[in-house]
Backbone atoms as SQL, in Angstrom:
CREATE TABLE atoms (id INTEGER PRIMARY KEY, chain TEXT, resi INTEGER, resn TEXT, atom TEXT, x REAL, y REAL, z REAL);
INSERT INTO atoms VALUES
  (1, 'A', 1, 'MET', 'N', -13.632, 69.941, -13.903),
  (2, 'A', 1, 'MET', 'CA', -13.137, 68.591, -13.699),
  (3, 'A', 1, 'MET', 'C', -12.255, 68.522, -12.451),
  (4, 'A', 2, 'PHE', 'N', -11.382, 69.535, -12.307),
  (5, 'A', 2, 'PHE', 'CA', -10.483, 69.558, -11.165),
  (6, 'A', 2, 'PHE', 'C', -11.265, 69.664, -9.860),
  (7, 'A', 3, 'ARG', 'N', -12.343, 70.452, -9.877),
  (8, 'A', 3, 'ARG', 'CA', -13.153, 70.597, -8.668),
  (9, 'A', 3, 'ARG', 'C', -13.790, 69.277, -8.267),
  (10, 'A', 4, 'TRP', 'N', -14.239, 68.500, -9.251),
  (11, 'A', 4, 'TRP', 'CA', -14.842, 67.196, -8.958),
  (12, 'A', 4, 'TRP', 'C', -13.822, 66.246, -8.345),
  (13, 'A', 5, 'LEU', 'N', -12.630, 66.226, -8.903),
  (14, 'A', 5, 'LEU', 'CA', -11.587, 65.357, -8.359),
  (15, 'A', 5, 'LEU', 'C', -11.194, 65.781, -6.951),
  (16, 'A', 6, 'LEU', 'N', -11.075, 67.078, -6.732),
  (17, 'A', 6, 'LEU', 'CA', -10.739, 67.577, -5.410),
  (18, 'A', 6, 'LEU', 'C', -11.823, 67.193, -4.403),
  (19, 'A', 7, 'ALA', 'N', -13.075, 67.351, -4.806),
  (20, 'A', 7, 'ALA', 'CA', -14.180, 66.970, -3.922),
  (21, 'A', 7, 'ALA', 'C', -14.151, 65.467, -3.632),
  (22, 'A', 8, 'LEU', 'N', -13.866, 64.651, -4.652),
  (23, 'A', 8, 'LEU', 'CA', -13.789, 63.199, -4.438),
  (24, 'A', 8, 'LEU', 'C', -12.663, 62.829, -3.488),
  (25, 'A', 9, 'PHE', 'N', -11.512, 63.493, -3.633),
  (26, 'A', 9, 'PHE', 'CA', -10.371, 63.183, -2.771),
  (27, 'A', 9, 'PHE', 'C', -10.588, 63.629, -1.329),
  (28, 'A', 10, 'ILE', 'N', -11.526, 64.519, -1.112),
  (29, 'A', 10, 'ILE', 'CA', -11.833, 64.958, 0.252),
  (30, 'A', 10, 'ILE', 'C', -13.025, 64.193, 0.818),
  (31, 'A', 11, 'ILE', 'N', -14.078, 64.080, 0.030),
  (32, 'A', 11, 'ILE', 'CA', -15.335, 63.496, 0.523),
  (33, 'A', 11, 'ILE', 'C', -15.235, 61.984, 0.708),
  (34, 'A', 12, 'VAL', 'N', -14.670, 61.274, -0.259),
  (35, 'A', 12, 'VAL', 'CA', -14.635, 59.810, -0.181),
  (36, 'A', 12, 'VAL', 'C', -13.827, 59.322, 1.026),
  (37, 'A', 13, 'PRO', 'N', -12.603, 59.809, 1.262),
  (38, 'A', 13, 'PRO', 'CA', -11.902, 59.345, 2.466),
  (39, 'A', 13, 'PRO', 'C', -12.622, 59.707, 3.759),
  (40, 'A', 14, 'ALA', 'N', -13.221, 60.898, 3.808),
  (41, 'A', 14, 'ALA', 'CA', -13.962, 61.281, 5.015),
  (42, 'A', 14, 'ALA', 'C', -15.147, 60.348, 5.230),
  (43, 'A', 15, 'LEU', 'N', -15.850, 60.017, 4.163),
  (44, 'A', 15, 'LEU', 'CA', -16.981, 59.094, 4.247),
  (45, 'A', 15, 'LEU', 'C', -16.528, 57.697, 4.675),
  (46, 'A', 16, 'GLU', 'N', -15.407, 57.249, 4.139),
  (47, 'A', 16, 'GLU', 'CA', -14.884, 55.930, 4.494),
  (48, 'A', 16, 'GLU', 'C', -14.453, 55.877, 5.961),
  (49, 'A', 17, 'ILE', 'N', -13.782, 56.930, 6.423),
  (50, 'A', 17, 'ILE', 'CA', -13.364, 56.967, 7.831),
  (51, 'A', 17, 'ILE', 'C', -14.586, 56.964, 8.737),
  (52, 'A', 18, 'TRP', 'N', -15.582, 57.762, 8.373),
  (53, 'A', 18, 'TRP', 'CA', -16.823, 57.776, 9.156),
  (54, 'A', 18, 'TRP', 'C', -17.465, 56.389, 9.181),
  (55, 'A', 19, 'GLY', 'N', -17.497, 55.712, 8.024),
  (56, 'A', 19, 'GLY', 'CA', -18.086, 54.374, 7.958),
  (57, 'A', 19, 'GLY', 'C', -17.328, 53.360, 8.792),
  (58, 'A', 20, 'LEU', 'N', -16.005, 53.433, 8.762),
  (59, 'A', 20, 'LEU', 'CA', -15.203, 52.511, 9.563),
  (60, 'A', 20, 'LEU', 'C', -15.394, 52.755, 11.060),
  (61, 'A', 21, 'ILE', 'N', -15.453, 54.016, 11.447),
  (62, 'A', 21, 'ILE', 'CA', -15.677, 54.329, 12.863),
  (63, 'A', 21, 'ILE', 'C', -17.069, 53.871, 13.295),
  (64, 'A', 22, 'ALA', 'N', -18.067, 54.115, 12.452),
  (65, 'A', 22, 'ALA', 'CA', -19.439, 53.700, 12.782),
  (66, 'A', 22, 'ALA', 'C', -19.539, 52.180, 12.883),
  (67, 'A', 23, 'ALA', 'N', -18.891, 51.473, 11.948),
  (68, 'A', 23, 'ALA', 'CA', -18.912, 50.009, 12.007),
  (69, 'A', 23, 'ALA', 'C', -18.166, 49.510, 13.232),
  (70, 'A', 24, 'GLY', 'N', -17.067, 50.168, 13.570),
  (71, 'A', 24, 'GLY', 'CA', -16.315, 49.790, 14.765),
  (72, 'A', 24, 'GLY', 'C', -17.131, 49.957, 16.033),
  (73, 'A', 25, 'ARG', 'N', -17.909, 50.993, 16.092),
  (74, 'A', 25, 'ARG', 'CA', -18.777, 51.184, 17.254),
  (75, 'A', 25, 'ARG', 'C', -19.914, 50.168, 17.282),
  (76, 'A', 26, 'TRP', 'N', -20.398, 49.814, 16.099),
  (77, 'A', 26, 'TRP', 'CA', -21.564, 48.945, 16.014),
  (78, 'A', 26, 'TRP', 'C', -21.212, 47.479, 16.251),
  (79, 'A', 27, 'ILE', 'N', -20.138, 46.989, 15.569),
  (80, 'A', 27, 'ILE', 'CA', -19.802, 45.562, 15.693),
  (81, 'A', 27, 'ILE', 'C', -18.493, 45.320, 16.438),
  (82, 'A', 28, 'GLY', 'N', -17.738, 46.361, 16.709),
  (83, 'A', 28, 'GLY', 'CA', -16.469, 46.195, 17.411),
  (84, 'A', 28, 'GLY', 'C', -15.287, 46.449, 16.490),
  (85, 'A', 29, 'GLY', 'N', -14.176, 46.858, 17.072),
  (86, 'A', 29, 'GLY', 'CA', -12.992, 47.221, 16.302),
  (87, 'A', 29, 'GLY', 'C', -12.358, 46.068, 15.553),
  (88, 'A', 30, 'TRP', 'N', -12.101, 44.960, 16.277),
  (89, 'A', 30, 'TRP', 'CA', -11.454, 43.816, 15.634),
  (90, 'A', 30, 'TRP', 'C', -12.351, 43.171, 14.597),
  (91, 'A', 31, 'GLN', 'N', -13.639, 43.138, 14.865),
  (92, 'A', 31, 'GLN', 'CA', -14.578, 42.562, 13.904),
  (93, 'A', 31, 'GLN', 'C', -14.612, 43.398, 12.618),
  (94, 'A', 32, 'THR', 'N', -14.494, 44.707, 12.780),
  (95, 'A', 32, 'THR', 'CA', -14.461, 45.584, 11.607),
  (96, 'A', 32, 'THR', 'C', -13.205, 45.328, 10.785),
  (97, 'A', 33, 'VAL', 'N', -12.071, 45.178, 11.463),
  (98, 'A', 33, 'VAL', 'CA', -10.817, 44.894, 10.757),
  (99, 'A', 33, 'VAL', 'C', -10.909, 43.555, 10.031),
  (100, 'A', 34, 'VAL', 'N', -11.455, 42.542, 10.703),
  (101, 'A', 34, 'VAL', 'CA', -11.602, 41.225, 10.073),
  (102, 'A', 34, 'VAL', 'C', -12.548, 41.315, 8.885),
  (103, 'A', 35, 'LEU', 'N', -13.633, 42.063, 9.023),
  (104, 'A', 35, 'LEU', 'CA', -14.581, 42.216, 7.926),
  (105, 'A', 35, 'LEU', 'C', -13.933, 42.894, 6.723),
  (106, 'A', 36, 'ILE', 'N', -13.127, 43.909, 6.959),
  (107, 'A', 36, 'ILE', 'CA', -12.420, 44.588, 5.867),
  (108, 'A', 36, 'ILE', 'C', -11.464, 43.615, 5.170),
  (109, 'A', 37, 'ILE', 'N', -10.758, 42.798, 5.941),
  (110, 'A', 37, 'ILE', 'CA', -9.824, 41.828, 5.357),
  (111, 'A', 37, 'ILE', 'C', -10.572, 40.772, 4.561),
  (112, 'A', 38, 'VAL', 'N', -11.684, 40.277, 5.096),
  (113, 'A', 38, 'VAL', 'CA', -12.488, 39.266, 4.384),
  (114, 'A', 38, 'VAL', 'C', -13.013, 39.838, 3.075),
  (115, 'A', 39, 'ILE', 'N', -13.512, 41.072, 3.110),
  (116, 'A', 39, 'ILE', 'CA', -14.006, 41.700, 1.883),
  (117, 'A', 39, 'ILE', 'C', -12.880, 41.868, 0.876),
  (118, 'A', 40, 'ALA', 'N', -11.674, 42.227, 1.332),
  (119, 'A', 40, 'ALA', 'CA', -10.531, 42.382, 0.430),
  (120, 'A', 40, 'ALA', 'C', -10.157, 41.050, -0.219),
  (121, 'A', 41, 'VAL', 'N', -10.158, 39.981, 0.568),
  (122, 'A', 41, 'VAL', 'CA', -9.807, 38.656, 0.019),
  (123, 'A', 41, 'VAL', 'C', -10.871, 38.203, -0.981),
  (124, 'A', 42, 'LEU', 'N', -12.139, 38.345, -0.604),
  (125, 'A', 42, 'LEU', 'CA', -13.212, 37.978, -1.527),
  (126, 'A', 42, 'LEU', 'C', -13.177, 38.843, -2.786),
  (127, 'A', 43, 'GLY', 'N', -12.874, 40.121, -2.617),
  (128, 'A', 43, 'GLY', 'CA', -12.771, 41.008, -3.767),
  (129, 'A', 43, 'GLY', 'C', -11.647, 40.608, -4.705),
  (130, 'A', 44, 'ALA', 'N', -10.514, 40.219, -4.147),
  (131, 'A', 44, 'ALA', 'CA', -9.400, 39.758, -4.984),
  (132, 'A', 44, 'ALA', 'C', -9.782, 38.485, -5.725),
  (133, 'A', 45, 'TYR', 'N', -10.477, 37.574, -5.045),
  (134, 'A', 45, 'TYR', 'CA', -10.914, 36.335, -5.688),
  (135, 'A', 45, 'TYR', 'C', -11.881, 36.632, -6.827),
  (136, 'A', 46, 'PHE', 'N', -12.909, 37.463, -6.551),
  (137, 'A', 46, 'PHE', 'CA', -13.887, 37.787, -7.592),
  (138, 'A', 46, 'PHE', 'C', -13.251, 38.557, -8.741),
  (139, 'A', 47, 'SER', 'N', -12.314, 39.453, -8.429),
  (140, 'A', 47, 'SER', 'CA', -11.630, 40.218, -9.482),
  (141, 'A', 47, 'SER', 'C', -10.868, 39.286, -10.406),
  (142, 'A', 48, 'LYS', 'N', -10.124, 38.370, -9.831),
  (143, 'A', 48, 'LYS', 'CA', -9.346, 37.443, -10.656),
  (144, 'A', 48, 'LYS', 'C', -10.264, 36.540, -11.475),
  (145, 'A', 49, 'ARG', 'N', -11.302, 36.025, -10.841),
  (146, 'A', 49, 'ARG', 'CA', -12.225, 35.134, -11.539),
  (147, 'A', 49, 'ARG', 'C', -12.931, 35.842, -12.693),
  (148, 'A', 50, 'GLU', 'N', -13.438, 37.029, -12.430),
  (149, 'A', 50, 'GLU', 'CA', -14.168, 37.752, -13.470),
  (150, 'A', 50, 'GLU', 'C', -13.232, 38.269, -14.558),
  (151, 'A', 51, 'ALA', 'N', -12.030, 38.686, -14.194),
  (152, 'A', 51, 'ALA', 'CA', -11.072, 39.134, -15.206),
  (153, 'A', 51, 'ALA', 'C', -10.700, 37.983, -16.137),
  (154, 'A', 52, 'THR', 'N', -10.502, 36.802, -15.581),
  (155, 'A', 52, 'THR', 'CA', -10.200, 35.627, -16.406),
  (156, 'A', 52, 'THR', 'C', -11.372, 35.291, -17.312),
  (157, 'A', 53, 'ARG', 'N', -12.575, 35.350, -16.773),
  (158, 'A', 53, 'ARG', 'CA', -13.771, 35.058, -17.567),
  (159, 'A', 53, 'ARG', 'C', -13.938, 36.053, -18.713),
  (160, 'A', 54, 'VAL', 'N', -13.744, 37.336, -18.429),
  (161, 'A', 54, 'VAL', 'CA', -13.891, 38.363, -19.455),
  (162, 'A', 54, 'VAL', 'C', -12.795, 38.221, -20.506),
  (163, 'A', 55, 'TRP', 'N', -11.569, 37.945, -20.067),
  (164, 'A', 55, 'TRP', 'CA', -10.458, 37.780, -21.005),
  (165, 'A', 55, 'TRP', 'C', -10.715, 36.603, -21.947),
  (166, 'A', 56, 'ASN', 'N', -11.165, 35.483, -21.409),
  (167, 'A', 56, 'ASN', 'CA', -11.455, 34.314, -22.245),
  (168, 'A', 56, 'ASN', 'C', -12.584, 34.599, -23.225),
  (169, 'A', 57, 'GLN', 'N', -13.612, 35.315, -22.772),
  (170, 'A', 57, 'GLN', 'CA', -14.721, 35.644, -23.659),
  (171, 'A', 57, 'GLN', 'C', -14.259, 36.569, -24.781),
  (172, 'A', 58, 'ALA', 'N', -13.437, 37.555, -24.460),
  (173, 'A', 58, 'ALA', 'CA', -12.909, 38.459, -25.490),
  (174, 'A', 58, 'ALA', 'C', -12.035, 37.696, -26.479),
  (175, 'A', 59, 'SER', 'N', -11.245, 36.759, -25.993),
  (176, 'A', 59, 'SER', 'CA', -10.394, 35.952, -26.881),
  (177, 'A', 59, 'SER', 'C', -11.241, 35.119, -27.833),
  (178, 'A', 60, 'ARG', 'N', -12.304, 34.519, -27.300),
  (179, 'A', 60, 'ARG', 'CA', -13.196, 33.729, -28.170),
  (180, 'A', 60, 'ARG', 'C', -13.854, 34.604, -29.228),
  (181, 'A', 61, 'GLN', 'N', -14.314, 35.781, -28.831),
  (182, 'A', 61, 'GLN', 'CA', -14.960, 36.661, -29.793),
  (183, 'A', 61, 'GLN', 'C', -13.980, 37.138, -30.858),
  (184, 'A', 62, 'LEU', 'N', -12.775, 37.481, -30.458),
  (185, 'A', 62, 'LEU', 'CA', -11.778, 37.919, -31.430),
  (186, 'A', 62, 'LEU', 'C', -11.375, 36.786, -32.371),
  (187, 'A', 63, 'SER', 'N', -11.299, 35.566, -31.866),
  (188, 'A', 63, 'SER', 'CA', -10.921, 34.446, -32.729),
  (189, 'A', 63, 'SER', 'C', -12.011, 34.145, -33.757),
  (190, 'A', 64, 'ARG', 'N', -13.252, 34.499, -33.455),
  (191, 'A', 64, 'ARG', 'CA', -14.353, 34.331, -34.414),
  (192, 'A', 64, 'ARG', 'C', -14.498, 35.534, -35.330),
  (193, 'A', 65, 'GLY', 'N', -13.683, 36.557, -35.130),
  (194, 'A', 65, 'GLY', 'CA', -13.735, 37.751, -35.965),
  (195, 'A', 65, 'GLY', 'C', -14.781, 38.758, -35.514),
  (196, 'A', 66, 'GLU', 'N', -15.277, 38.619, -34.312),
  (197, 'A', 66, 'GLU', 'CA', -16.273, 39.547, -33.780),
  (198, 'A', 66, 'GLU', 'C', -15.588, 40.662, -32.997),
  (199, 'A', 67, 'MET', 'N', -16.254, 41.807, -32.942),
  (200, 'A', 67, 'MET', 'CA', -15.743, 42.916, -32.135),
  (201, 'A', 67, 'MET', 'C', -16.279, 42.761, -30.720),
  (202, 'A', 68, 'PRO', 'N', -15.411, 42.643, -29.727),
  (203, 'A', 68, 'PRO', 'CA', -15.869, 42.399, -28.352),
  (204, 'A', 68, 'PRO', 'C', -16.226, 43.683, -27.599),
  (205, 'A', 69, 'ALA', 'N', -17.152, 44.480, -28.149),
  (206, 'A', 69, 'ALA', 'CA', -17.487, 45.771, -27.535),
  (207, 'A', 69, 'ALA', 'C', -18.081, 45.595, -26.141),
  (208, 'A', 70, 'GLY', 'N', -19.067, 44.719, -25.991),
  (209, 'A', 70, 'GLY', 'CA', -19.668, 44.485, -24.689),
  (210, 'A', 70, 'GLY', 'C', -18.680, 43.883, -23.709),
  (211, 'A', 71, 'THR', 'N', -17.807, 43.044, -24.218),
  (212, 'A', 71, 'THR', 'CA', -16.802, 42.415, -23.374),
  (213, 'A', 71, 'THR', 'C', -15.764, 43.431, -22.907),
  (214, 'A', 72, 'ILE', 'N', -15.469, 44.404, -23.760),
  (215, 'A', 72, 'ILE', 'CA', -14.545, 45.461, -23.354),
  (216, 'A', 72, 'ILE', 'C', -15.157, 46.264, -22.206),
  (217, 'A', 73, 'LEU', 'N', -16.454, 46.544, -22.294),
  (218, 'A', 73, 'LEU', 'CA', -17.128, 47.234, -21.191),
  (219, 'A', 73, 'LEU', 'C', -17.137, 46.372, -19.938),
  (220, 'A', 74, 'ASP', 'N', -17.322, 45.056, -20.101),
  (221, 'A', 74, 'ASP', 'CA', -17.219, 44.155, -18.946),
  (222, 'A', 74, 'ASP', 'C', -15.835, 44.257, -18.314),
  (223, 'A', 75, 'GLY', 'N', -14.807, 44.272, -19.144),
  (224, 'A', 75, 'GLY', 'CA', -13.442, 44.391, -18.637),
  (225, 'A', 75, 'GLY', 'C', -13.214, 45.702, -17.919),
  (226, 'A', 76, 'LEU', 'N', -13.788, 46.781, -18.444),
  (227, 'A', 76, 'LEU', 'CA', -13.681, 48.078, -17.781),
  (228, 'A', 76, 'LEU', 'C', -14.366, 48.046, -16.419),
  (229, 'A', 77, 'CYS', 'N', -15.528, 47.408, -16.366),
  (230, 'A', 77, 'CYS', 'CA', -16.242, 47.295, -15.088),
  (231, 'A', 77, 'CYS', 'C', -15.447, 46.465, -14.085),
  (232, 'A', 78, 'VAL', 'N', -14.852, 45.374, -14.542),
  (233, 'A', 78, 'VAL', 'CA', -14.042, 44.528, -13.654),
  (234, 'A', 78, 'VAL', 'C', -12.828, 45.310, -13.157),
  (235, 'A', 79, 'LEU', 'N', -12.214, 46.086, -14.037),
  (236, 'A', 79, 'LEU', 'CA', -11.066, 46.900, -13.628),
  (237, 'A', 79, 'LEU', 'C', -11.474, 47.935, -12.578),
  (238, 'A', 80, 'VAL', 'N', -12.553, 48.649, -12.835),
  (239, 'A', 80, 'VAL', 'CA', -13.015, 49.669, -11.879),
  (240, 'A', 80, 'VAL', 'C', -13.394, 49.008, -10.556),
  (241, 'A', 81, 'GLY', 'N', -14.108, 47.878, -10.639),
  (242, 'A', 81, 'GLY', 'CA', -14.499, 47.171, -9.421),
  (243, 'A', 81, 'GLY', 'C', -13.299, 46.698, -8.624),
  (244, 'A', 82, 'GLY', 'N', -12.295, 46.170, -9.303),
  (245, 'A', 82, 'GLY', 'CA', -11.086, 45.718, -8.617),
  (246, 'A', 82, 'GLY', 'C', -10.331, 46.860, -7.965),
  (247, 'A', 83, 'ILE', 'N', -10.259, 47.986, -8.651),
  (248, 'A', 83, 'ILE', 'CA', -9.581, 49.148, -8.081),
  (249, 'A', 83, 'ILE', 'C', -10.332, 49.663, -6.857),
  (250, 'A', 84, 'MET', 'N', -11.656, 49.707, -6.948),
  (251, 'A', 84, 'MET', 'CA', -12.453, 50.191, -5.815),
  (252, 'A', 84, 'MET', 'C', -12.301, 49.268, -4.605),
  (253, 'A', 85, 'LEU', 'N', -12.140, 47.981, -4.832),
  (254, 'A', 85, 'LEU', 'CA', -11.976, 47.052, -3.724),
  (255, 'A', 85, 'LEU', 'C', -10.610, 47.158, -3.063),
  (256, 'A', 86, 'LEU', 'N', -9.651, 47.792, -3.728),
  (257, 'A', 86, 'LEU', 'CA', -8.330, 47.984, -3.120),
  (258, 'A', 86, 'LEU', 'C', -8.366, 48.999, -1.985),
  (259, 'A', 87, 'PHE', 'N', -9.290, 49.950, -2.065),
  (260, 'A', 87, 'PHE', 'CA', -9.387, 50.978, -1.027),
  (261, 'A', 87, 'PHE', 'C', -10.072, 50.414, 0.202),
  (262, 'A', 88, 'PRO', 'N', -9.511, 50.638, 1.367),
  (263, 'A', 88, 'PRO', 'CA', -10.176, 50.142, 2.575),
  (264, 'A', 88, 'PRO', 'C', -11.398, 50.995, 2.894),
  (265, 'A', 89, 'GLY', 'N', -12.479, 50.337, 3.166),
  (266, 'A', 89, 'GLY', 'CA', -13.708, 51.039, 3.505),
  (267, 'A', 89, 'GLY', 'C', -14.909, 50.328, 2.912),
  (268, 'A', 90, 'PHE', 'N', -16.037, 50.578, 3.502),
  (269, 'A', 90, 'PHE', 'CA', -17.237, 49.860, 3.097),
  (270, 'A', 90, 'PHE', 'C', -17.906, 50.450, 1.870),
  (271, 'A', 91, 'PHE', 'N', -17.875, 51.761, 1.715),
  (272, 'A', 91, 'PHE', 'CA', -18.583, 52.397, 0.616),
  (273, 'A', 91, 'PHE', 'C', -17.908, 52.114, -0.717),
  (274, 'A', 92, 'THR', 'N', -16.590, 52.190, -0.762),
  (275, 'A', 92, 'THR', 'CA', -15.890, 51.854, -2.001),
  (276, 'A', 92, 'THR', 'C', -15.998, 50.359, -2.286),
  (277, 'A', 93, 'ASP', 'N', -16.083, 49.532, -1.246),
  (278, 'A', 93, 'ASP', 'CA', -16.268, 48.094, -1.456),
  (279, 'A', 93, 'ASP', 'C', -17.637, 47.797, -2.067),
  (280, 'A', 94, 'ILE', 'N', -18.647, 48.497, -1.614),
  (281, 'A', 94, 'ILE', 'CA', -19.986, 48.298, -2.183),
  (282, 'A', 94, 'ILE', 'C', -19.998, 48.693, -3.654),
  (283, 'A', 95, 'ILE', 'N', -19.391, 49.825, -3.965),
  (284, 'A', 95, 'ILE', 'CA', -19.311, 50.263, -5.364),
  (285, 'A', 95, 'ILE', 'C', -18.493, 49.271, -6.180),
  (286, 'A', 96, 'GLY', 'N', -17.373, 48.808, -5.620),
  (287, 'A', 96, 'GLY', 'CA', -16.539, 47.832, -6.327),
  (288, 'A', 96, 'GLY', 'C', -17.272, 46.542, -6.601),
  (289, 'A', 97, 'LEU', 'N', -18.006, 46.038, -5.628),
  (290, 'A', 97, 'LEU', 'CA', -18.775, 44.811, -5.852),
  (291, 'A', 97, 'LEU', 'C', -19.886, 45.026, -6.869),
  (292, 'A', 98, 'PHE', 'N', -20.478, 46.222, -6.888),
  (293, 'A', 98, 'PHE', 'CA', -21.505, 46.544, -7.880),
  (294, 'A', 98, 'PHE', 'C', -20.936, 46.432, -9.291),
  (295, 'A', 99, 'PHE', 'N', -19.723, 46.927, -9.491),
  (296, 'A', 99, 'PHE', 'CA', -19.095, 46.851, -10.807),
  (297, 'A', 99, 'PHE', 'C', -18.566, 45.452, -11.113),
  (298, 'A', 100, 'LEU', 'N', -18.289, 44.669, -10.112),
  (299, 'A', 100, 'LEU', 'CA', -17.590, 43.407, -10.286),
  (300, 'A', 100, 'LEU', 'C', -18.513, 42.204, -10.455),
  (301, 'A', 101, 'LEU', 'N', -19.576, 42.150, -9.704),
  (302, 'A', 101, 'LEU', 'CA', -20.419, 40.961, -9.716),
  (303, 'A', 101, 'LEU', 'C', -21.198, 40.843, -11.026),
  (304, 'A', 102, 'PRO', 'N', -21.302, 39.629, -11.566),
  (305, 'A', 102, 'PRO', 'CA', -21.924, 39.453, -12.886),
  (306, 'A', 102, 'PRO', 'C', -23.402, 39.846, -12.939),
  (307, 'A', 103, 'PHE', 'N', -24.127, 39.755, -11.825),
  (308, 'A', 103, 'PHE', 'CA', -25.550, 40.062, -11.879),
  (309, 'A', 103, 'PHE', 'C', -25.846, 41.550, -11.684),
  (310, 'A', 104, 'THR', 'N', -24.885, 42.349, -11.245),
  (311, 'A', 104, 'THR', 'CA', -25.084, 43.799, -11.153),
  (312, 'A', 104, 'THR', 'C', -24.301, 44.553, -12.231),
  (313, 'A', 105, 'ARG', 'N', -23.381, 43.875, -12.888),
  (314, 'A', 105, 'ARG', 'CA', -22.554, 44.525, -13.904),
  (315, 'A', 105, 'ARG', 'C', -23.352, 45.084, -15.085),
  (316, 'A', 106, 'PRO', 'N', -24.434, 44.436, -15.541),
  (317, 'A', 106, 'PRO', 'CA', -25.202, 45.050, -16.638),
  (318, 'A', 106, 'PRO', 'C', -25.732, 46.445, -16.302),
  (319, 'A', 107, 'LEU', 'N', -26.112, 46.668, -15.057),
  (320, 'A', 107, 'LEU', 'CA', -26.540, 48.021, -14.656),
  (321, 'A', 107, 'LEU', 'C', -25.381, 49.004, -14.733),
  (322, 'A', 108, 'ALA', 'N', -24.221, 48.573, -14.300),
  (323, 'A', 108, 'ALA', 'CA', -23.034, 49.431, -14.369),
  (324, 'A', 108, 'ALA', 'C', -22.673, 49.731, -15.823),
  (325, 'A', 109, 'LYS', 'N', -22.774, 48.717, -16.688),
  (326, 'A', 109, 'LYS', 'CA', -22.478, 48.915, -18.108),
  (327, 'A', 109, 'LYS', 'C', -23.449, 49.917, -18.732),
  (328, 'A', 110, 'ARG', 'N', -24.729, 49.812, -18.371),
  (329, 'A', 110, 'ARG', 'CA', -25.711, 50.768, -18.882),
  (330, 'A', 110, 'ARG', 'C', -25.373, 52.188, -18.445),
  (331, 'A', 111, 'GLY', 'N', -24.951, 52.331, -17.200),
  (332, 'A', 111, 'GLY', 'CA', -24.568, 53.651, -16.706),
  (333, 'A', 111, 'GLY', 'C', -23.354, 54.204, -17.432),
  (334, 'A', 112, 'ILE', 'N', -22.354, 53.360, -17.664),
  (335, 'A', 112, 'ILE', 'CA', -21.154, 53.792, -18.386),
  (336, 'A', 112, 'ILE', 'C', -21.513, 54.198, -19.807),
  (337, 'A', 113, 'LEU', 'N', -22.350, 53.399, -20.478),
  (338, 'A', 113, 'LEU', 'CA', -22.762, 53.733, -21.846),
  (339, 'A', 113, 'LEU', 'C', -23.539, 55.046, -21.883),
  (340, 'A', 114, 'TYR', 'N', -24.388, 55.257, -20.886),
  (341, 'A', 114, 'TYR', 'CA', -25.144, 56.503, -20.821),
  (342, 'A', 114, 'TYR', 'C', -24.211, 57.705, -20.707),
  (343, 'A', 115, 'VAL', 'N', -23.240, 57.613, -19.810),
  (344, 'A', 115, 'VAL', 'CA', -22.298, 58.719, -19.615),
  (345, 'A', 115, 'VAL', 'C', -21.457, 58.932, -20.874),
  (346, 'A', 116, 'LEU', 'N', -20.980, 57.839, -21.489),
  (347, 'A', 116, 'LEU', 'CA', -20.179, 57.970, -22.713),
  (348, 'A', 116, 'LEU', 'C', -20.979, 58.610, -23.840),
  (349, 'A', 117, 'ARG', 'N', -22.205, 58.163, -24.044),
  (350, 'A', 117, 'ARG', 'CA', -23.038, 58.746, -25.109),
  (351, 'A', 117, 'ARG', 'C', -23.320, 60.223, -24.850),
  (352, 'A', 118, 'LYS', 'N', -23.570, 60.558, -23.608),
  (353, 'A', 118, 'LYS', 'CA', -23.835, 61.956, -23.248),
  (354, 'A', 118, 'LYS', 'C', -22.602, 62.815, -23.512),
  (355, 'A', 119, 'GLN', 'N', -21.422, 62.317, -23.146),
  (356, 'A', 119, 'GLN', 'CA', -20.179, 63.069, -23.364),
  (357, 'A', 119, 'GLN', 'C', -19.870, 63.201, -24.858),
  (358, 'A', 120, 'ILE', 'N', -20.132, 62.142, -25.619),
  (359, 'A', 120, 'ILE', 'CA', -19.897, 62.210, -27.065),
  (360, 'A', 120, 'ILE', 'C', -20.839, 63.216, -27.695),
  (361, 'A', 121, 'ALA', 'N', -22.115, 63.228, -27.284),
  (362, 'A', 121, 'ALA', 'CA', -23.089, 64.171, -27.830),
  (363, 'A', 121, 'ALA', 'C', -22.722, 65.618, -27.491),
  (364, 'A', 122, 'LYS', 'N', -22.178, 65.856, -26.291),
  (365, 'A', 122, 'LYS', 'CA', -21.767, 67.201, -25.887),
  (366, 'A', 122, 'LYS', 'C', -20.465, 67.631, -26.555),
  (367, 'A', 123, 'GLY', 'N', -19.728, 66.696, -27.088),
  (368, 'A', 123, 'GLY', 'CA', -18.429, 67.021, -27.665),
  (369, 'A', 123, 'GLY', 'C', -17.299, 66.856, -26.682),
  (370, 'A', 124, 'GLY', 'N', -17.590, 66.294, -25.516),
  (371, 'A', 124, 'GLY', 'CA', -16.557, 66.072, -24.511),
  (372, 'A', 124, 'GLY', 'C', -15.615, 64.950, -24.888),
  (373, 'A', 125, 'ILE', 'N', -16.085, 64.040, -25.720),
  (374, 'A', 125, 'ILE', 'CA', -15.270, 62.929, -26.218),
  (375, 'A', 125, 'ILE', 'C', -15.410, 62.936, -27.731),
  (376, 'A', 126, 'ARG', 'N', -14.311, 62.896, -28.414),
  (377, 'A', 126, 'ARG', 'CA', -14.338, 62.878, -29.872),
  (378, 'A', 126, 'ARG', 'C', -13.996, 61.491, -30.360),
  (379, 'A', 127, 'VAL', 'N', -14.735, 61.044, -31.357),
  (380, 'A', 127, 'VAL', 'CA', -14.517, 59.729, -31.937),
  (381, 'A', 127, 'VAL', 'C', -14.044, 59.940, -33.364),
  (382, 'A', 128, 'PHE', 'N', -12.877, 59.384, -33.680),
  (383, 'A', 128, 'PHE', 'CA', -12.322, 59.490, -35.023),
  (384, 'A', 128, 'PHE', 'C', -12.398, 58.136, -35.697),
  (385, 'A', 129, 'ARG', 'N', -12.754, 58.157, -36.959),
  (386, 'A', 129, 'ARG', 'CA', -12.789, 56.919, -37.741),
  (387, 'A', 129, 'ARG', 'C', -11.813, 57.040, -38.897),
  (388, 'A', 130, 'ARG', 'N', -11.167, 55.955, -39.173),
  (389, 'A', 130, 'ARG', 'CA', -10.302, 55.883, -40.354),
  (390, 'A', 130, 'ARG', 'C', -10.976, 54.994, -41.365),
  (391, 'A', 131, 'TRP', 'N', -11.084, 55.455, -42.577),
  (392, 'A', 131, 'TRP', 'CA', -11.724, 54.637, -43.617),
  (393, 'A', 131, 'TRP', 'C', -10.720, 54.044, -44.508);
């Protein structure tokens, strides 16, 4: 686990710096800065909008006595997407938008469920029930 985190902390910033330099060469330095700022503003708007939507949906489900399992996964995706959009760079922004936008979020949810089920089956995550 530590090796994966170490690799992420080295590879992701290097990839982002490379992407910013490449974009700066391709479209210009100031245009790249403006594009990063525009993506950050749009990301903040989408994060707030989707977080409010997910929160309201979870509240409605809880008030009806339903378990908001899918909505909790939506909230997790919105949280991950919002965090990814905080980092400057194009690659983390693409990943953040993938988790954040409503039409790509079902794919992200499927991926999260796949990883969770795999970890539970391996014993990496333990689930306790109280009766």
